N, C-alpha and C positions, 0 to 999 in steps of 0.2 A: 927310504925315509920313513919315520914313524912319528905320528902326531897324536897327542892325547888331549881331548877337549871335553869339559863338563858341559852338557847341553840341557840338563834338567835335574831336578831333585824330587824324590818322594820317599816316604817311609824312612826318613833319616838317612837315605843313601843318595849318592851322586850318580846320575846316569852319565856314563862316560862313553864317548865315541872314540875308538882307536882307528886311525887311518894308516893303512899300509900302502906305500907307494914305491913302485920299482923305478929303475933308471929310465924307462921309456915313458913314464908319466901315467901308466895305468895304476888305478888305486882301488882299494877295498876299504869300506867303512864297516866296522864291527862294533856292536854294543856290549857292555858288560852286563846288561839285563837280558837274560835269555840267550846269551852268547849268539846274538842275532847278526846276520848279514844285512846291513841297511843300505849299502851302496856298493856297486861294482861297476866301475867306469871303464868302458872298453871302446877303442876307436872303431868307427865305421869305415867304409871304403874310401871316404874323403878325409879321414883322419880326425873326425869329430869325436871327442870323448863324451859319452852319454851313459846314464845309469841303465843297466840291463836287468835290475831287480826292482820289484815294487817296494815302496817305502812309504811310511806315514809322513805326512807333512808336519804334523805336530808330534814331537817325540813322546808327549804324555799319552798319546793313544796306544803306545805299546803296553802300557800298564793294564789296559782293559781289552787288549787285542784278543779276538776270538777265532782268527783265521791263521794264527801261528806265522805271521809274516816274517820270514827270514830266520825263524827261531831254530835252535837245536832242541829237539823234542825227545823225551825219555822219562822213565827208564825204558819204556817200550813204545816205539813208534807204531801208530795204527790203532785199531780198535780191538779190545779184548771183550768178548761177549759177556754181558752181565757182570763184568769185573771179576770173573772167576779165574784165579790162577791156581793151578793144581801142580804140586811138586810131590811126586810119589803118592802117598796116602793123605798128604796134608793139603788142605784147601785154604787159600788166602783170598779175602774179599777186598778188592781194590775199590777206590773211590769211583763214583759214577758221575761223569761230567758231560755225557751226551745221552740224555734219556736214561735208559736202563743199562748203558754200556760205558766202558772206560776208554777214553781216547787220548792218545799222545801223552801218556804219563799222568793224567789227572788235571784237576782244575788249576793247580799250581805247577806241578811237574818240574821239569828243568827249564821250561820256556818262560816262566814268570817269576824267576828268582835272579837275584844279583849273584854274579860269579866273581871270584877273585881272578886276577890276571897278572901276567908278566910278559913284557915285550923284549924282543931282541932283534938285532940285525946282523945276520951272518953273511959277510961277503956281499952286501948289497941286496940280500934277499930277506926282507923284513917279515917277522912273524910275531904272533901273539898267542900265548898259551893260557887258556882259561881252566880253572879248577873249581870243583864243587864237591861237597860231601853230602851224599844222600843218606839220611839216618835210617836206622831200623824202624820199619813201620810207616815210613813216609808214603802217603797215598795208598797204604795197605801193603806195600812191598816188603818182603822179609830181608833182614840183614842190612848192614851198612855197606855203601858202595862209594869208592873214591873214583872220581871222574876227571879226566883231562881231555880238553878239545883244543887243538892247535890249528890256527890258520896261517898259511905261508903263501906269500906272493913272490914267485921267482922272476928271474930276468926275462924269461920268454913270455911272461904274462899268464902263467898257469896259477890258479888258486887251488891249493890243496888243503883239505880238511882231514885231520887225523883224529880219530877217536880212540880213547883208551879208558877202560874201566876195570876195577878189581873189586869183586864182591867178597864179603867175609862169609856169606852163606850162599848156598846154591839158590839161584834166582833167575829171572828172565831179564835180558838186556838186549835192546836193539835201538841204536841211536841213528838219527839222521838230521839233515838240515832241511828246513821247510821253506826255502826261498822260492819266490815266484819269478820266473825268468820271462823277459820279453825282449828279444834281440833287436826290435825296431829302435830301441833307445828312447828313454823317457816316455814310453808307452804311446808312441805316435800312431801305432797300428796295433790291432789285436792279434790273437793267435792264428786266425785264419790265414794270415800272411806268412806263416811259418811252415816248414816241413820237419818231419820227425822220422828218425830211423832207430830201431832198437832190436837186439837179438832175441826177441820174445819167442818162447816156446808155448807157454800157457799163460792164461790169466785166471785169477780166482773169480769164480762166479759169486755174485753178491745177492743178498736178499734185499727187501725194500728198506731195511735199516742200514744198508751198506756193510753188513756182516757177512764174511765168507761162509758159503753153505757147505764147504768141503769138497765141492766139485771143481775140477780143473777144466777150463774151456780151452781147447786147442786154438791157437791164433789163426791158423790157416783158414782162409775163406770167410773171415770176419773182419769188421773194422779195426780189430786189434792187431791185424797182421801188418806190422810196420817194419818187417824185416828188410824191405826196400824203402828208399826214401818216399815218404807219403805226405801229401798236403794235408794239414790239419783242417782245412776247409772241407775236405771230404769226410772227416771223422766227426766233427762237431755237429750234433743233431742227426747222425746217420741212423738209418732204419734198422735197429737191432735192439732186442729187449734189454740187453745189458747196458747199452748206451742210454736207453731210457731210464734204467735203474740208477745209473750214475748221474742223472740230472742233465742229460744232453751232451755228455762227453765222457772222457776217461776219469775214473776215480778208483782205479783197479791196481792190484798187485800184478806186475809183469814178472814172471819167472823166466830168467834168461836161459837160452839154449847153451848148455855147457860146452858144446863144440864150436860155438860161434863168438866166443869172447864176451866181454862185459862192458862194451862201449855203446853209449847212447849219443846220437847226433841230432842237433837242432840247428836250423838255418833260417835266416830271414833275408830273402833275396834283395829287397830294395836297399837295405842298409849294407848288405854284403857280409854281415857278421855270421860266423858259424861257431858253434860250441860243441865240444866233445866232452862227454862225461865218462871217465874211467873209474872203475871201482873194484874193490876186493869182494864186494857183496854179491850174493846170488840172485838178486833181483831188485826191483824198485817199484814203489807205488808212483804211478804217473797220474797226476791230477791236473786237468785242464782249466781249473778255476771256474767250474760251472756255477758255483753258488756265490761267487764274489758279488758284493752288494754295492749299489750306487751310493749308499750311506758312508762308505769308506772314503775318507779324505786323504788322498795320497799326494806325495810330492808331484806326481805326474798327472794330477787331476782326480776327478771322482773315480771310484771303483766301478767295475762293470764285469759281468760274466765274460770269461775267456780273456781277461786282461793279462794273465800270466800263467805259466805252466810250472808245476813242481815236479822234480825228478828226485824222489825220496829214496835213495839207495839204502837198503836195509836187509836184515836177516829174515828168513822165513818164519812165520809163526810156528810154534812147537807142534801144532796140530798137523803140520805137513812134513814132519820129520821123515816119513817114509820115502820122500823124494831123494834122500841121501845128500842133502846140501845143508850148509850151516843154518841153524835155527837160533832162536833167542835164548835157549837154555844155556846158562853159563854156570859151571861148577864153582864151589867155594874155593877162593884163592886163585882161580884161573884168571889170566889176563885176557879180557876182551879187547880186540883191536880191529879197527876198520879204517880204510883210507879211501877217499873219493877226491878226484882231481877234475877241475873244470878248466878246459883249455880253449883258447879263443884264436880265431884266425879270420882272414878276409878271403 
């Protein structure tokens, strides 16, 4: 089933919420503003459907959102130091929206624009495809890019996000979704009640502005070693200089071990919910919501640090191309593709 509902208006545009619901009653709510995941209703061990992503109570708050709640971010997810994008001998100066640096595509980027969309239901598996044209020079990026993002909810309760982009000029592209997950449902408990497992090999060392220094930190023997199921209660506030740099938790790029797959697992024991994240991408920024503020007015109550975790699957920055894994550099006319699937179980 697919439902379309206008829930607000601004700048002469209608804010539309598209609801995808499968035959088991699981549903996903997606907005045409920022291509955002606003709701993902998953049953707990007692069959109760509850929202496992953070969402604003007032839809108008998405207009001024500064924490990218549920948004698709781009052209490039993450921070680009000093907004300096170098392509061969040519340097492009990107917009600066986090001090001296460029974050998640800029002040507008893809997260704060209205997207066109088309819905379809193929054999009971509802989907919605969003499209956007990013013009030459937008936020400082070279060349026009045609972008398509498709959300599909299948019969088994898997939510798949497919990204596709075609640039007319060589540029950088790395798209991701910035949803904050909390498997307790409706934010009844924080992240300390969750466990995390990921096939991490390295994390990027960060400076005090959260910019990668260029040094890779091996995960083994650090709080970042979540190769086995690890309680986030042991991670949040752990005694490690990079945990301090991240603001008391993770805000780091996890480079996956190529021999260990690309699946991330999250579990919340009391609800019984588990989430598996499978991706085509070589890594993910994992952010434990260290800086979420109590001023955020969410559907689930006030915001707070560690209220949700982001698993931002994405390409490596071009500065790490020597690792031999996909980076954000995309040649003119080449089709960028990425797929991430969120699977739920009890």
